[in-house]
C-alpha positions in Angstrom: 26.4 46.0 55.2 25.0 42.5 54.8 24.9 41.7 58.5 22.6 44.7 59.0 19.6 42.5 57.9 20.8 39.6 60.1 21.0 41.8 63.1 17.6 43.3 62.5 16.0 39.8 62.6 18.1 38.8 65.6 17.1 41.9 67.6 13.5 41.6 66.6 13.3 38.0 67.9 15.1 39.0 71.1 12.6 41.8 71.8 9.7 39.6 70.7 10.1 37.5 73.8 
């Protein structure tokens, strides 16, 4: 699961708005 880390950052940025 290498995308797991990518998704974590993506979601974090989306909620950081």
